[in-house]
PATOR-776152 format. One record per residue: residue in one letter; z, x, y of N, C-alpha, C, CB in turn. Coordinates in Angstrom, 2 decimals, m for minus. Glycine has a CB too. Example, Ala and Ser with C-alpha at 12.3 -4.5 7.8 and 13.67 -1.06 7.14 Angstrom:
// residues 2
<site><lofi>A</lofi><n_z>7.80</n_z><n_x>13.19</n_x><n_y>m5.69</n_y><ca_z>7.80</ca_z><ca_x>12.30</ca_x><ca_y>m4.50</ca_y><c_z>7.80</c_z><c_x>13.20</c_x><c_y>m3.30</c_y><cb_z>9.05</cb_z><cb_x>11.31</cb_x><cb_y>m4.47</cb_y></site>
<site><lofi>S</lofi><n_z>7.08</n_z><n_x>12.85</n_x><n_y>m2.25</n_y><ca_z>7.14</ca_z><ca_x>13.67</ca_x><ca_y>m1.06</ca_y><c_z>7.87</c_z><c_x>12.90</c_x><c_y>0.03</c_y><cb_z>5.72</cb_z><cb_x>14.08</cb_x><cb_y>m0.60</cb_y></site>
//
This chain:
// residues 75
<site><lofi>X</lofi><n_z>79.09</n_z><n_x>m25.92</n_x><n_y>m46.22</n_y><ca_z>77.96</ca_z><ca_x>m25.06</ca_x><ca_y>m46.55</ca_y><c_z>77.03</c_z><c_x>m25.79</c_x><c_y>m47.49</c_y><cb_z>78.43</cb_z><cb_x>m23.74</cb_x><cb_y>m47.16</cb_y></site>
<site><lofi>X</lofi><n_z>75.78</n_z><n_x>m25.43</n_x><n_y>m47.42</n_y><ca_z>74.80</ca_z><ca_x>m26.10</ca_x><ca_y>m48.26</ca_y><c_z>74.74</c_z><c_x>m25.44</c_x><c_y>m49.63</c_y><cb_z>73.42</cb_z><cb_x>m26.10</cb_x><cb_y>m47.59</cb_y></site>
<site><lofi>X</lofi><n_z>74.15</n_z><n_x>m26.16</n_x><n_y>m50.54</n_y><ca_z>74.01</ca_z><ca_x>m25.64</ca_x><ca_y>m51.89</ca_y><c_z>72.92</c_z><c_x>m24.58</c_x><c_y>m51.96</c_y><cb_z>73.72</cb_z><cb_x>m26.77</cb_x><cb_y>m52.87</cb_y></site>
<site><lofi>X</lofi><n_z>72.00</n_z><n_x>m24.57</n_x><n_y>m51.00</n_y><ca_z>70.91</ca_z><ca_x>m23.60</ca_x><ca_y>m51.03</ca_y><c_z>71.37</c_z><c_x>m22.19</c_x><c_y>m50.70</c_y><cb_z>69.82</cb_z><cb_x>m24.01</cb_x><cb_y>m50.06</cb_y></site>
<site><lofi>X</lofi><n_z>72.29</n_z><n_x>m22.06</n_x><n_y>m49.78</n_y><ca_z>72.77</ca_z><ca_x>m20.73</ca_x><ca_y>m49.39</ca_y><c_z>74.29</c_z><c_x>m20.70</c_x><c_y>m49.52</c_y><cb_z>72.33</cb_z><cb_x>m20.38</cb_x><cb_y>m47.94</cb_y></site>
<site><lofi>X</lofi><n_z>74.79</n_z><n_x>m20.29</n_x><n_y>m50.65</n_y><ca_z>76.24</ca_z><ca_x>m20.31</ca_x><ca_y>m50.87</ca_y><c_z>76.98</c_z><c_x>m19.32</c_x><c_y>m49.99</c_y><cb_z>76.54</cb_z><cb_x>m20.02</cb_x><cb_y>m52.31</cb_y></site>
<site><lofi>X</lofi><n_z>76.35</n_z><n_x>m18.27</n_x><n_y>m49.51</n_y><ca_z>77.04</ca_z><ca_x>m17.30</ca_x><ca_y>m48.69</ca_y><c_z>77.01</c_z><c_x>m17.66</c_x><c_y>m47.21</c_y><cb_z>76.44</cb_z><cb_x>m15.93</cb_x><cb_y>m48.89</cb_y></site>
<site><lofi>X</lofi><n_z>76.26</n_z><n_x>m18.67</n_x><n_y>m46.84</n_y><ca_z>76.18</ca_z><ca_x>m19.08</ca_x><ca_y>m45.44</ca_y><c_z>75.10</c_z><c_x>m18.35</c_x><c_y>m44.67</c_y><cb_z>77.50</cb_z><cb_x>m18.86</cb_x><cb_y>m44.78</cb_y></site>
<site><lofi>X</lofi><n_z>74.35</n_z><n_x>m17.47</n_x><n_y>m45.31</n_y><ca_z>73.29</ca_z><ca_x>m16.74</ca_x><ca_y>m44.62</ca_y><c_z>72.06</c_z><c_x>m17.63</c_x><c_y>m44.47</c_y><cb_z>72.93</cb_z><cb_x>m15.44</cb_x><cb_y>m45.39</cb_y></site>
<site><lofi>X</lofi><n_z>71.34</n_z><n_x>m17.41</n_x><n_y>m43.42</n_y><ca_z>70.11</ca_z><ca_x>m18.17</ca_x><ca_y>m43.20</ca_y><c_z>69.05</c_z><c_x>m17.73</c_x><c_y>m44.19</c_y><cb_z>69.60</cb_z><cb_x>m17.99</cb_x><cb_y>m41.74</cb_y></site>
<site><lofi>X</lofi><n_z>68.19</n_z><n_x>m18.62</n_x><n_y>m44.62</n_y><ca_z>67.13</ca_z><ca_x>m18.22</ca_x><ca_y>m45.54</ca_y><c_z>66.19</c_z><c_x>m17.23</c_x><c_y>m44.87</c_y><cb_z>66.35</cb_z><cb_x>m19.46</cb_x><cb_y>m46.04</cb_y></site>
<site><lofi>X</lofi><n_z>65.72</n_z><n_x>m16.28</n_x><n_y>m45.65</n_y><ca_z>64.84</ca_z><ca_x>m15.23</ca_x><ca_y>m45.12</ca_y><c_z>63.48</c_z><c_x>m15.82</c_x><c_y>m44.78</c_y><cb_z>64.70</cb_z><cb_x>m14.08</cb_x><cb_y>m46.13</cb_y></site>
<site><lofi>X</lofi><n_z>62.92</n_z><n_x>m15.37</n_x><n_y>m43.66</n_y><ca_z>61.59</ca_z><ca_x>m15.81</ca_x><ca_y>m43.24</ca_y><c_z>60.60</c_z><c_x>m14.77</c_x><c_y>m43.74</c_y><cb_z>61.50</cb_z><cb_x>m15.98</cb_x><cb_y>m41.67</cb_y></site>
<site><lofi>X</lofi><n_z>59.53</n_z><n_x>m15.23</n_x><n_y>m44.33</n_y><ca_z>58.54</ca_z><ca_x>m14.29</ca_x><ca_y>m44.84</ca_y><c_z>57.90</c_z><c_x>m13.54</c_x><c_y>m43.67</c_y><cb_z>57.46</cb_z><cb_x>m15.03</cb_x><cb_y>m45.67</cb_y></site>
<site><lofi>X</lofi><n_z>57.37</n_z><n_x>m12.34</n_x><n_y>m43.89</n_y><ca_z>56.84</ca_z><ca_x>m11.54</ca_x><ca_y>m42.79</ca_y><c_z>55.64</c_z><c_x>m12.17</c_x><c_y>m42.07</c_y><cb_z>56.44</cb_z><cb_x>m10.19</cb_x><cb_y>m43.31</cb_y></site>
<site><lofi>X</lofi><n_z>54.81</n_z><n_x>m12.92</n_x><n_y>m42.79</n_y><ca_z>53.62</ca_z><ca_x>m13.49</ca_x><ca_y>m42.15</ca_y><c_z>53.97</c_z><c_x>m14.50</c_x><c_y>m41.06</c_y><cb_z>52.74</cb_z><cb_x>m14.16</cb_x><cb_y>m43.20</cb_y></site>
<site><lofi>X</lofi><n_z>54.84</n_z><n_x>m15.51</n_x><n_y>m41.32</n_y><ca_z>55.18</ca_z><ca_x>m16.43</ca_x><ca_y>m40.21</ca_y><c_z>55.92</c_z><c_x>m15.73</c_x><c_y>m39.07</c_y><cb_z>56.03</cb_z><cb_x>m17.57</cb_x><cb_y>m40.74</cb_y></site>
<site><lofi>X</lofi><n_z>56.74</n_z><n_x>m14.74</n_x><n_y>m39.38</n_y><ca_z>57.45</ca_z><ca_x>m14.03</ca_x><ca_y>m38.32</ca_y><c_z>56.45</c_z><c_x>m13.30</c_x><c_y>m37.42</c_y><cb_z>58.47</cb_z><cb_x>m13.02</cb_x><cb_y>m38.90</cb_y></site>
<site><lofi>X</lofi><n_z>55.41</n_z><n_x>m12.75</n_x><n_y>m38.01</n_y><ca_z>54.39</ca_z><ca_x>m12.06</ca_x><ca_y>m37.23</ca_y><c_z>53.65</c_z><c_x>m13.04</c_x><c_y>m36.33</c_y><cb_z>53.40</cb_z><cb_x>m11.33</cb_x><cb_y>m38.16</cb_y></site>
<site><lofi>X</lofi><n_z>53.31</n_z><n_x>m14.23</n_x><n_y>m36.86</n_y><ca_z>52.64</ca_z><ca_x>m15.25</ca_x><ca_y>m36.06</ca_y><c_z>53.54</c_z><c_x>m15.73</c_x><c_y>m34.94</c_y><cb_z>52.21</cb_z><cb_x>m16.43</cb_x><cb_y>m36.95</cb_y></site>
<site><lofi>X</lofi><n_z>54.85</n_z><n_x>m15.87</n_x><n_y>m35.22</n_y><ca_z>55.79</ca_z><ca_x>m16.30</ca_x><ca_y>m34.17</ca_y><c_z>55.83</c_z><c_x>m15.30</c_x><c_y>m33.03</c_y><cb_z>57.21</cb_z><cb_x>m16.48</cb_x><cb_y>m34.75</cb_y></site>
<site><lofi>X</lofi><n_z>55.86</n_z><n_x>m14.01</n_x><n_y>m33.36</n_y><ca_z>55.86</ca_z><ca_x>m12.98</ca_x><ca_y>m32.31</ca_y><c_z>54.56</c_z><c_x>m13.02</c_x><c_y>m31.52</c_y><cb_z>56.08</cb_z><cb_x>m11.57</cb_x><cb_y>m32.92</cb_y></site>
<site><lofi>X</lofi><n_z>53.45</n_z><n_x>m13.22</n_x><n_y>m32.24</n_y><ca_z>52.15</ca_z><ca_x>m13.29</ca_x><ca_y>m31.56</ca_y><c_z>52.11</c_z><c_x>m14.47</c_x><c_y>m30.59</c_y><cb_z>51.01</cb_z><cb_x>m13.41</cb_x><cb_y>m32.58</cb_y></site>
<site><lofi>X</lofi><n_z>52.54</n_z><n_x>m15.63</n_x><n_y>m31.03</n_y><ca_z>52.50</ca_z><ca_x>m16.82</ca_x><ca_y>m30.17</ca_y><c_z>53.48</c_z><c_x>m16.70</c_x><c_y>m29.00</c_y><cb_z>52.81</cb_z><cb_x>m18.07</cb_x><cb_y>m30.98</cb_y></site>
<site><lofi>X</lofi><n_z>54.61</n_z><n_x>m16.05</n_x><n_y>m29.22</n_y><ca_z>55.55</ca_z><ca_x>m15.85</ca_x><ca_y>m28.11</ca_y><c_z>54.92</c_z><c_x>m14.94</c_x><c_y>m27.05</c_y><cb_z>56.88</cb_z><cb_x>m15.23</cb_x><cb_y>m28.62</cb_y></site>
<site><lofi>X</lofi><n_z>54.22</n_z><n_x>m13.91</n_x><n_y>m27.50</n_y><ca_z>53.54</ca_z><ca_x>m13.04</ca_x><ca_y>m26.55</ca_y><c_z>52.43</c_z><c_x>m13.77</c_x><c_y>m25.80</c_y><cb_z>52.96</cb_z><cb_x>m11.82</cb_x><cb_y>m27.26</cb_y></site>
<site><lofi>X</lofi><n_z>51.69</n_z><n_x>m14.62</n_x><n_y>m26.51</n_y><ca_z>50.63</ca_z><ca_x>m15.38</ca_x><ca_y>m25.85</ca_y><c_z>51.20</c_z><c_x>m16.39</c_x><c_y>m24.86</c_y><cb_z>49.76</cb_z><cb_x>m16.10</cb_x><cb_y>m26.89</cb_y></site>
<site><lofi>X</lofi><n_z>52.35</n_z><n_x>m16.97</n_x><n_y>m25.18</n_y><ca_z>52.97</ca_z><ca_x>m17.91</ca_x><ca_y>m24.25</ca_y><c_z>53.41</c_z><c_x>m17.20</c_x><c_y>m22.97</c_y><cb_z>54.18</cb_z><cb_x>m18.61</cb_x><cb_y>m24.91</cb_y></site>
<site><lofi>X</lofi><n_z>53.95</n_z><n_x>m16.00</n_x><n_y>m23.10</n_y><ca_z>54.33</ca_z><ca_x>m15.24</ca_x><ca_y>m21.90</ca_y><c_z>53.10</c_z><c_x>m14.93</c_x><c_y>m21.05</c_y><cb_z>55.06</cb_z><cb_x>m13.94</cb_x><cb_y>m22.30</cb_y></site>
<site><lofi>X</lofi><n_z>51.99</n_z><n_x>m14.57</n_x><n_y>m21.72</n_y><ca_z>50.78</ca_z><ca_x>m14.27</ca_x><ca_y>m20.97</ca_y><c_z>50.22</c_z><c_x>m15.52</c_x><c_y>m20.30</c_y><cb_z>49.72</cb_z><cb_x>m13.65</cb_x><cb_y>m21.88</cb_y></site>
<site><lofi>X</lofi><n_z>50.39</n_z><n_x>m16.67</n_x><n_y>m20.91</n_y><ca_z>49.90</ca_z><ca_x>m17.91</ca_x><ca_y>m20.33</ca_y><c_z>50.76</c_z><c_x>m18.40</c_x><c_y>m19.18</c_y><cb_z>49.82</cb_z><cb_x>m18.98</cb_x><cb_y>m21.37</cb_y></site>
<site><lofi>X</lofi><n_z>52.05</n_z><n_x>m18.08</n_x><n_y>m19.24</n_y><ca_z>52.96</ca_z><ca_x>m18.51</ca_x><ca_y>m18.18</ca_y><c_z>52.86</c_z><c_x>m17.63</c_x><c_y>m16.94</c_y><cb_z>54.38</cb_z><cb_x>m18.51</cb_x><cb_y>m18.70</cb_y></site>
<site><lofi>X</lofi><n_z>52.47</n_z><n_x>m16.38</n_x><n_y>m17.11</n_y><ca_z>52.50</ca_z><ca_x>m15.44</ca_x><ca_y>m15.99</ca_y><c_z>51.59</c_z><c_x>m15.83</c_x><c_y>m14.83</c_y><cb_z>52.12</cb_z><cb_x>m14.09</cb_x><cb_y>m16.48</cb_y></site>
<site><lofi>X</lofi><n_z>50.39</n_z><n_x>m16.38</n_x><n_y>m15.01</n_y><ca_z>49.57</ca_z><ca_x>m16.71</ca_x><ca_y>m13.83</ca_y><c_z>49.89</c_z><c_x>m18.07</c_x><c_y>m13.22</c_y><cb_z>48.11</cb_z><cb_x>m16.69</cb_x><cb_y>m14.21</cb_y></site>
<site><lofi>X</lofi><n_z>50.89</n_z><n_x>m18.78</n_x><n_y>m13.71</n_y><ca_z>51.15</ca_z><ca_x>m20.12</ca_x><ca_y>m13.19</ca_y><c_z>51.64</c_z><c_x>m20.11</c_x><c_y>m11.75</c_y><cb_z>52.17</cb_z><cb_x>m20.82</cb_x><cb_y>m14.06</cb_y></site>
<site><lofi>X</lofi><n_z>52.53</n_z><n_x>m19.19</n_x><n_y>m11.40</n_y><ca_z>53.04</ca_z><ca_x>m19.17</ca_x><ca_y>m10.03</ca_y><c_z>51.95</c_z><c_x>m18.81</c_x><c_y>m9.01</c_y><cb_z>54.19</cb_z><cb_x>m18.16</cb_x><cb_y>m9.92</cb_y></site>
<site><lofi>X</lofi><n_z>51.16</n_z><n_x>m17.76</n_x><n_y>m9.24</n_y><ca_z>50.09</ca_z><ca_x>m17.50</ca_x><ca_y>m8.25</ca_y><c_z>49.11</c_z><c_x>m18.65</c_x><c_y>m8.10</c_y><cb_z>49.33</cb_z><cb_x>m16.25</cb_x><cb_y>m8.63</cb_y></site>
<site><lofi>X</lofi><n_z>48.79</n_z><n_x>m19.31</n_x><n_y>m9.18</n_y><ca_z>47.86</ca_z><ca_x>m20.44</ca_x><ca_y>m9.11</ca_y><c_z>48.51</c_z><c_x>m21.62</c_x><c_y>m8.40</c_y><cb_z>47.40</cb_z><cb_x>m20.86</cb_x><cb_y>m10.52</cb_y></site>
<site><lofi>X</lofi><n_z>49.81</n_z><n_x>m21.80</n_x><n_y>m8.58</n_y><ca_z>50.50</ca_z><ca_x>m22.92</ca_x><ca_y>m7.95</ca_y><c_z>50.59</c_z><c_x>m22.76</c_x><c_y>m6.43</c_y><cb_z>51.91</cb_z><cb_x>m23.06</cb_x><cb_y>m8.53</cb_y></site>
<site><lofi>X</lofi><n_z>50.65</n_z><n_x>m21.55</n_x><n_y>m5.92</n_y><ca_z>50.79</ca_z><ca_x>m21.36</ca_x><ca_y>m4.47</ca_y><c_z>49.45</c_z><c_x>m21.23</c_x><c_y>m3.76</c_y><cb_z>51.63</cb_z><cb_x>m20.13</cb_x><cb_y>m4.19</cb_y></site>
<site><lofi>X</lofi><n_z>48.34</n_z><n_x>m21.20</n_x><n_y>m4.49</n_y><ca_z>47.03</ca_z><ca_x>m21.06</ca_x><ca_y>m3.83</ca_y><c_z>46.72</c_z><c_x>m22.17</c_x><c_y>m2.84</c_y><cb_z>45.95</cb_z><cb_x>m21.02</cb_x><cb_y>m4.88</cb_y></site>
<site><lofi>X</lofi><n_z>46.97</n_z><n_x>m23.45</n_x><n_y>m3.12</n_y><ca_z>46.67</ca_z><ca_x>m24.48</ca_x><ca_y>m2.11</ca_y><c_z>47.46</c_z><c_x>m24.30</c_x><c_y>m0.82</c_y><cb_z>46.95</cb_z><cb_x>m25.85</cb_x><cb_y>m2.68</cb_y></site>
<site><lofi>X</lofi><n_z>48.73</n_z><n_x>m23.97</n_x><n_y>m0.94</n_y><ca_z>49.55</ca_z><ca_x>m23.77</ca_x><ca_y>0.26</ca_y><c_z>49.06</c_z><c_x>m22.54</c_x><c_y>1.03</c_y><cb_z>51.04</cb_z><cb_x>m23.61</cb_x><cb_y>m0.11</cb_y></site>
<site><lofi>X</lofi><n_z>48.68</n_z><n_x>m21.50</n_x><n_y>0.33</n_y><ca_z>48.17</ca_z><ca_x>m20.30</ca_x><ca_y>1.00</ca_y><c_z>46.86</c_z><c_x>m20.60</c_x><c_y>1.73</c_y><cb_z>47.97</cb_z><cb_x>m19.16</cb_x><cb_y>m0.01</cb_y></site>
<site><lofi>X</lofi><n_z>46.01</n_z><n_x>m21.41</n_x><n_y>1.13</n_y><ca_z>44.76</ca_z><ca_x>m21.77</ca_x><ca_y>1.78</ca_y><c_z>44.97</c_z><c_x>m22.58</c_x><c_y>3.04</c_y><cb_z>43.88</cb_z><cb_x>m22.54</cb_x><cb_y>0.83</cb_y></site>
<site><lofi>X</lofi><n_z>45.93</n_z><n_x>m23.51</n_x><n_y>3.00</n_y><ca_z>46.22</ca_z><ca_x>m24.32</ca_x><ca_y>4.19</ca_y><c_z>46.79</c_z><c_x>m23.45</c_x><c_y>5.30</c_y><cb_z>47.21</cb_z><cb_x>m25.45</cb_x><cb_y>3.84</cb_y></site>
<site><lofi>X</lofi><n_z>47.72</n_z><n_x>m22.57</n_x><n_y>4.96</n_y><ca_z>48.30</ca_z><ca_x>m21.68</ca_x><ca_y>5.98</ca_y><c_z>47.24</c_z><c_x>m20.73</c_x><c_y>6.54</c_y><cb_z>49.47</cb_z><cb_x>m20.88</cb_x><cb_y>5.39</cb_y></site>
<site><lofi>X</lofi><n_z>46.34</n_z><n_x>m20.27</n_x><n_y>5.68</n_y><ca_z>45.28</ca_z><ca_x>m19.39</ca_x><ca_y>6.14</ca_y><c_z>44.37</c_z><c_x>m20.12</c_x><c_y>7.13</c_y><cb_z>44.46</cb_z><cb_x>m18.87</cb_x><cb_y>4.95</cb_y></site>
<site><lofi>X</lofi><n_z>44.04</n_z><n_x>m21.35</n_x><n_y>6.84</n_y><ca_z>43.16</ca_z><ca_x>m22.12</ca_x><ca_y>7.74</ca_y><c_z>43.86</c_z><c_x>m22.42</c_x><c_y>9.06</c_y><cb_z>42.73</cb_z><cb_x>m23.44</cb_x><cb_y>7.07</cb_y></site>
<site><lofi>X</lofi><n_z>45.14</n_z><n_x>m22.73</n_x><n_y>9.01</n_y><ca_z>45.86</ca_z><ca_x>m23.02</ca_x><ca_y>10.26</ca_y><c_z>46.03</c_z><c_x>m21.77</c_x><c_y>11.11</c_y><cb_z>47.22</cb_z><cb_x>m23.62</cb_x><cb_y>9.95</cb_y></site>
<site><lofi>X</lofi><n_z>45.94</n_z><n_x>m20.61</n_x><n_y>10.51</n_y><ca_z>46.06</ca_z><ca_x>m19.37</ca_x><ca_y>11.26</ca_y><c_z>44.78</c_z><c_x>m18.95</c_x><c_y>11.95</c_y><cb_z>46.51</cb_z><cb_x>m18.28</cb_x><cb_y>10.36</cb_y></site>
<site><lofi>X</lofi><n_z>43.68</n_z><n_x>m19.62</n_x><n_y>11.70</n_y><ca_z>42.42</ca_z><ca_x>m19.28</ca_x><ca_y>12.33</ca_y><c_z>42.45</c_z><c_x>m19.66</c_x><c_y>13.81</c_y><cb_z>41.24</cb_z><cb_x>m19.99</cb_x><cb_y>11.62</cb_y></site>
<site><lofi>X</lofi><n_z>41.65</n_z><n_x>m19.01</n_x><n_y>14.64</n_y><ca_z>41.67</ca_z><ca_x>m19.30</ca_x><ca_y>16.08</ca_y><c_z>41.34</c_z><c_x>m20.75</c_x><c_y>16.41</c_y><cb_z>40.71</cb_z><cb_x>m18.40</cb_x><cb_y>16.80</cb_y></site>
<site><lofi>X</lofi><n_z>40.51</n_z><n_x>m21.39</n_x><n_y>15.61</n_y><ca_z>40.16</ca_z><ca_x>m22.78</ca_x><ca_y>15.91</ca_y><c_z>40.87</c_z><c_x>m23.75</c_x><c_y>14.96</c_y><cb_z>38.64</cb_z><cb_x>m22.96</cb_x><cb_y>15.82</cb_y></site>
<site><lofi>X</lofi><n_z>42.05</n_z><n_x>m23.41</n_x><n_y>14.54</n_y><ca_z>42.78</ca_z><ca_x>m24.22</ca_x><ca_y>13.57</ca_y><c_z>43.02</c_z><c_x>m25.64</c_x><c_y>14.03</c_y><cb_z>44.09</cb_z><cb_x>m23.59</cb_x><cb_y>13.27</cb_y></site>
<site><lofi>X</lofi><n_z>43.25</n_z><n_x>m25.83</n_x><n_y>15.31</n_y><ca_z>43.49</ca_z><ca_x>m27.17</ca_x><ca_y>15.82</ca_y><c_z>42.35</c_z><c_x>m27.66</c_x><c_y>16.72</c_y><cb_z>44.80</cb_z><cb_x>m27.20</cb_x><cb_y>16.59</cb_y></site>
<site><lofi>X</lofi><n_z>41.22</n_z><n_x>m26.94</n_x><n_y>16.72</n_y><ca_z>40.08</ca_z><ca_x>m27.35</ca_x><ca_y>17.51</ca_y><c_z>40.23</c_z><c_x>m27.06</c_x><c_y>18.98</c_y><cb_z>39.82</cb_z><cb_x>m28.79</cb_x><cb_y>17.32</cb_y></site>
<site><lofi>X</lofi><n_z>41.06</n_z><n_x>m26.09</n_x><n_y>19.34</n_y><ca_z>41.31</ca_z><ca_x>m25.80</ca_x><ca_y>20.74</ca_y><c_z>40.71</c_z><c_x>m24.48</c_x><c_y>21.20</c_y><cb_z>42.78</cb_z><cb_x>m25.79</cb_x><cb_y>21.00</cb_y></site>
<site><lofi>X</lofi><n_z>40.11</n_z><n_x>m23.73</n_x><n_y>20.31</n_y><ca_z>39.57</ca_z><ca_x>m22.43</ca_x><ca_y>20.70</ca_y><c_z>38.29</c_z><c_x>m22.62</c_x><c_y>21.51</c_y><cb_z>39.30</cb_z><cb_x>m21.55</cb_x><cb_y>19.45</cb_y></site>
<site><lofi>X</lofi><n_z>38.08</n_z><n_x>m21.74</n_x><n_y>22.44</n_y><ca_z>36.87</ca_z><ca_x>m21.78</ca_x><ca_y>23.25</ca_y><c_z>36.13</c_z><c_x>m20.47</c_x><c_y>23.11</c_y><cb_z>37.19</cb_z><cb_x>m22.07</cb_x><cb_y>24.73</cb_y></site>
<site><lofi>X</lofi><n_z>34.84</n_z><n_x>m20.52</n_x><n_y>23.30</n_y><ca_z>34.01</ca_z><ca_x>m19.33</ca_x><ca_y>23.22</ca_y><c_z>34.02</c_z><c_x>m18.57</c_x><c_y>24.54</c_y><cb_z>32.59</cb_z><cb_x>m19.71</cb_x><cb_y>22.85</cb_y></site>
<site><lofi>X</lofi><n_z>33.20</n_z><n_x>m17.51</n_x><n_y>24.64</n_y><ca_z>33.18</ca_z><ca_x>m16.71</ca_x><ca_y>25.87</ca_y><c_z>32.70</c_z><c_x>m17.48</c_x><c_y>27.08</c_y><cb_z>32.31</cb_z><cb_x>m15.50</cb_x><cb_y>25.67</cb_y></site>
<site><lofi>X</lofi><n_z>31.90</n_z><n_x>m18.53</n_x><n_y>26.90</n_y><ca_z>31.39</ca_z><ca_x>m19.29</ca_x><ca_y>28.05</ca_y><c_z>32.32</c_z><c_x>m20.45</c_x><c_y>28.42</c_y><cb_z>29.99</cb_z><cb_x>m19.82</cb_x><cb_y>27.74</cb_y></site>
<site><lofi>X</lofi><n_z>33.46</n_z><n_x>m20.56</n_x><n_y>27.75</n_y><ca_z>34.39</ca_z><ca_x>m21.63</ca_x><ca_y>28.06</ca_y><c_z>34.15</c_z><c_x>m22.90</c_x><c_y>27.27</c_y><cb_z>34.34</cb_z><cb_x>m21.94</cb_x><cb_y>29.50</cb_y></site>
<site><lofi>X</lofi><n_z>33.09</n_z><n_x>m22.90</n_x><n_y>26.45</n_y><ca_z>32.79</ca_z><ca_x>m24.08</ca_x><ca_y>25.65</ca_y><c_z>33.56</c_z><c_x>m24.01</c_x><c_y>24.34</c_y><cb_z>31.28</cb_z><cb_x>m24.19</cb_x><cb_y>25.38</cb_y></site>
<site><lofi>X</lofi><n_z>33.67</n_z><n_x>m25.15</n_x><n_y>23.72</n_y><ca_z>34.34</ca_z><ca_x>m25.22</ca_x><ca_y>22.42</ca_y><c_z>33.56</c_z><c_x>m24.40</c_x><c_y>21.41</c_y><cb_z>34.48</cb_z><cb_x>m26.68</cb_x><cb_y>21.95</cb_y></site>
<site><lofi>X</lofi><n_z>34.25</n_z><n_x>m23.88</n_x><n_y>20.43</n_y><ca_z>33.57</ca_z><ca_x>m23.03</ca_x><ca_y>19.43</ca_y><c_z>32.91</c_z><c_x>m23.84</c_x><c_y>18.34</c_y><cb_z>34.56</cb_z><cb_x>m22.07</cb_x><cb_y>18.82</cb_y></site>
<site><lofi>X</lofi><n_z>32.87</n_z><n_x>m25.16</n_x><n_y>18.47</n_y><ca_z>32.22</ca_z><ca_x>m25.99</ca_x><ca_y>17.47</ca_y><c_z>30.71</c_z><c_x>m25.84</c_x><c_y>17.51</c_y><cb_z>32.59</cb_z><cb_x>m27.44</cb_x><cb_y>17.66</cb_y></site>
<site><lofi>X</lofi><n_z>30.06</n_z><n_x>m26.24</n_x><n_y>16.47</n_y><ca_z>28.60</ca_z><ca_x>m26.15</ca_x><ca_y>16.41</ca_y><c_z>28.00</c_z><c_x>m27.44</c_x><c_y>16.97</c_y><cb_z>28.11</cb_z><cb_x>m25.90</cb_x><cb_y>14.95</cb_y></site>
<site><lofi>X</lofi><n_z>27.81</n_z><n_x>m27.49</n_x><n_y>18.25</n_y><ca_z>27.22</ca_z><ca_x>m28.66</ca_x><ca_y>18.90</ca_y><c_z>25.75</c_z><c_x>m28.38</c_x><c_y>19.15</c_y><cb_z>27.96</cb_z><cb_x>m29.00</cb_x><cb_y>20.24</cb_y></site>
<site><lofi>X</lofi><n_z>24.89</n_z><n_x>m29.37</n_x><n_y>18.93</n_y><ca_z>23.46</ca_z><ca_x>m29.19</ca_x><ca_y>19.15</ca_y><c_z>23.09</c_z><c_x>m29.36</c_x><c_y>20.62</c_y><cb_z>22.68</cb_z><cb_x>m30.16</cb_x><cb_y>18.30</cb_y></site>
<site><lofi>X</lofi><n_z>23.93</n_z><n_x>m30.05</n_x><n_y>21.37</n_y><ca_z>23.56</ca_z><ca_x>m30.33</ca_x><ca_y>22.76</ca_y><c_z>24.28</c_z><c_x>m29.40</c_x><c_y>23.72</c_y><cb_z>23.86</cb_z><cb_x>m31.78</cb_x><cb_y>23.10</cb_y></site>
<site><lofi>X</lofi><n_z>24.34</n_z><n_x>m28.13</n_x><n_y>23.40</n_y><ca_z>24.97</ca_z><ca_x>m27.16</ca_x><ca_y>24.30</ca_y><c_z>23.92</c_z><c_x>m26.60</c_x><c_y>25.25</c_y><cb_z>25.65</cb_z><cb_x>m26.02</cb_x><cb_y>23.52</cb_y></site>
<site><lofi>X</lofi><n_z>24.34</n_z><n_x>m26.21</n_x><n_y>26.43</n_y><ca_z>23.46</ca_z><ca_x>m25.66</ca_x><ca_y>27.44</ca_y><c_z>23.47</c_z><c_x>m24.14</c_x><c_y>27.27</c_y><cb_z>23.89</cb_z><cb_x>m26.08</cb_x><cb_y>28.89</cb_y></site>
<site><lofi>X</lofi><n_z>22.26</n_z><n_x>m23.56</n_x><n_y>27.21</n_y><ca_z>22.19</ca_z><ca_x>m22.10</ca_x><ca_y>27.06</ca_y><c_z>21.65</c_z><c_x>m21.45</c_x><c_y>28.27</c_y><cb_z>21.35</cb_z><cb_x>m21.72</cb_x><cb_y>25.88</cb_y></site>
//
């Protein structure tokens, strides 16, 4: 045992630092909470794009032509 605390008890923390510790712990939880949704956004965007009808460039319009924006299409 140390000479500072003969009974083995931990030294008391003043109320001000304890209040700041609780505040920072709460802020850390709030900062951690949006990490998962932000982390999956790129994968969700890729899956969303691949789910579109022209995801692989194979979709055709009503006239049988490709759905791309071509300037030399016959109307």
